[in-house]
ZAMARGU-4260 file (C-alpha; in steps of 0.2 Angstrom, whole numbers, plus 5000, padded with zeros to 4 digits):
<rodrens>
0) 5001/4999/5000 | 5014/5011/5005 | 5022/5008/4987 | 5005/5012/4978 | 5004/5028/4988
5) 5022/5033/4983 | 5017/5029/4965 | 5002/5039/4966 | 5009/5053/4973 | 5024/5053/4960
10) 5010/5054/4945 | 5001/5069/4954 | 5017/5078/4954 | 5022/5075/4937 | 5003/5080/4932
15) 5006/5097/4941 | 5023/5099/4932 | 5014/5096/4915 | 4999/5107/4919 | 5010/5121/4925
20) 5022/5119/4910 | 5008/5120/4896 | 4995/5132/4906 | 5001/5148/4899 | 5003/5143/4881
25) 4986/5134/4882 | 4978/5152/4889 | 4985/5159/4874 | 4978/5149/4861 | 4962/5148/4871
30) 4962/5167/4870 | 4965/5165/4851 | 4970/5184/4850 | 4985/5187/4837 | 4995/5201/4835
35) 5002/5206/4819 | 5021/5216/4817 | 5012/5229/4808 | 4997/5232/4823 | 4998/5247/4833
40) 5010/5248/4848 | 4995/5248/4860 | 4992/5230/4854 | 5008/5225/4862 | 5003/5227/4879
45) 4998/5210/4885 | 5002/5193/4882 | 4996/5185/4866 | 5000/5176/4850 | 5011/5186/4837
50) 5017/5185/4819 | 5023/5196/4806 | 5037/5201/4793 | 5052/5207/4798 | 5061/5218/4787
55) 5072/5230/4800 | 5085/5221/4812 | 5097/5228/4826 | 5107/5215/4837 | 5109/5204/4845
60) 5111/5218/4858 | 5111/5204/4872 | 5114/5185/4874 | 5108/5175/4888 | 5117/5159/4891
65) 5109/5147/4902 | 5118/5129/4909 | 5112/5113/4913 | 5122/5105/4925 | 5121/5087/4933
70) 5130/5082/4949 | 5139/5099/4946 | 5146/5097/4929 | 5139/5105/4915 | 5132/5095/4904
75) 5126/5108/4891 | 5124/5127/4887 | 5108/5136/4879 | 5110/5155/4871 | 5096/5166/4868
80) 5099/5181/4857 | 5090/5197/4859 | 5086/5207/4844 | 5075/5224/4840 | 5064/5221/4825
85) 5052/5230/4816 | 5043/5231/4799 | 5048/5248/4793 | 5038/5247/4777 | 5020/5245/4785
90) 5024/5245/4804 | 5022/5257/4818 | 5034/5253/4829 | 5049/5241/4835 | 5050/5228/4847
95) 5062/5215/4857 | 5062/5199/4849 | 5073/5183/4858 | 5076/5166/4851 | 5086/5152/4855
100) 5085/5145/4838 | 5100/5142/4829 | 5094/5145/4813 | 5085/5161/4816 | 5098/5168/4827
105) 5110/5166/4812 | 5095/5174/4800 | 5092/5189/4810 | 5110/5192/4813 | 5114/5192/4795
110) 5100/5204/4792 | 5107/5216/4805 | 5125/5215/4798 | 5115/5222/4781 | 5107/5236/4790
115) 5123/5241/4797 | 5134/5241/4782 | 5118/5252/4775 | 5118/5263/4788 | 5137/5266/4789
120) 5141/5266/4770 | 5144/5282/4763 | 5138/5275/4744 | 5122/5277/4737 | 5115/5260/4737
125) 5096/5254/4740 | 5090/5249/4758 | 5092/5230/4762 | 5079/5219/4755 | 5074/5208/4769
130) 5059/5198/4772 | 5059/5186/4788 | 5042/5177/4793 | 5039/5172/4812 | 5026/5167/4823
135) 5030/5168/4843 | 5020/5175/4858 | 5021/5192/4865 | 5029/5191/4884 | 5035/5203/4898
140) 5052/5210/4895 | 5066/5200/4903 | 5069/5204/4921 | 5087/5207/4923 | 5096/5223/4927
145) 5110/5220/4916 | 5098/5216/4901 | 5091/5233/4903 | 5107/5242/4902 | 5109/5234/4887
150) 5092/5237/4881 | 5094/5255/4886 | 5112/5256/4875 | 5103/5249/4861 | 5089/5260/4860
155) 5102/5275/4862 | 5111/5267/4848 | 5095/5267/4837 | 5090/5286/4842 | 5106/5290/4831
160) 5095/5285/4817 | 5080/5294/4822 | 5069/5280/4831 | 5062/5287/4847 | 5061/5281/4864
165) 5041/5281/4862 | 5042/5269/4846 | 5046/5253/4856 | 5033/5239/4860 | 5031/5236/4880
170) 5031/5218/4878 | 5044/5208/4870 | 5042/5194/4855 | 5048/5177/4861 | 5049/5169/4844
175) 5043/5150/4840 | 5026/5144/4837 | 5015/5140/4850 | 5009/5123/4845 | 4995/5111/4851
180) 5008/5102/4861 | 5003/5115/4875 | 4986/5107/4874 | 4992/5089/4877 | 5004/5094/4892
185) 4991/5104/4900 | 4976/5092/4899 | 4987/5077/4900 | 4994/5084/4917 | 4975/5087/4922
190) 4971/5069/4917 | 4985/5063/4928 | 4980/5073/4944 | 4962/5068/4942 | 4968/5050/4941
195) 4979/5051/4955 | 4962/5058/4965 | 4950/5045/4959 | 4962/5029/4964 | 4966/5039/4981
200) 4946/5039/4984 | 4943/5022/4978 | 4956/5016/4991 | 4949/5026/5004 | 4931/5018/5001
205) 4939/5001/5000 | 4946/5004/5016 | 4932/5009/5024 | 4920/4994/5018 | 4934/4983/5026
210) 4934/4990/5041 | 4916/4989/5043 | 4916/4971/5038 | 4930/4967/5050 | 4918/4976/5063
215) 4903/4964/5059 | 4915/4950/5061
</rodrens>
């Protein structure tokens, strides 16, 4: 019985982890609100799905490195780059975009280098022709004092080319499509929790019935 109880506790904990992990993205999918990069900046002030076409890139102005350790030994590292992006042709402002996808990081970095080359050259050449499609979600800015400093420096740098402080979205974009996997995580986790509760209730009922039978005998 003790072993079964431990198994049920483990299943319930796993269910909670899965449900919590999928909760935020599941709520975004249920909300169904999708913001486009060409929408007014006022639309970038709450969590939502987001998509669009990027034709301007600056950065990365900051890189976040996270490490996975096992028994005190680093087993893997993951880097997330932060860019400032926009659609200068049809958009009304700019937003921070963070991504850990290797291919997207390279694509955005290459695009940013093209803009730097164009802005710093004295030759009469056309603007870079860039069109990067993306999907993601709007989220709060990364909460870190050093990040805030890098972000401020980036905005000061872009002020030199005429981008004002009031032209930036409040929320950042986390690149990466929000898929139905989140639904499976959330509802799968809820299912494991409910299963654990049902089994515990059945065990308690059976235990009480056995106790009553023993009293009758």
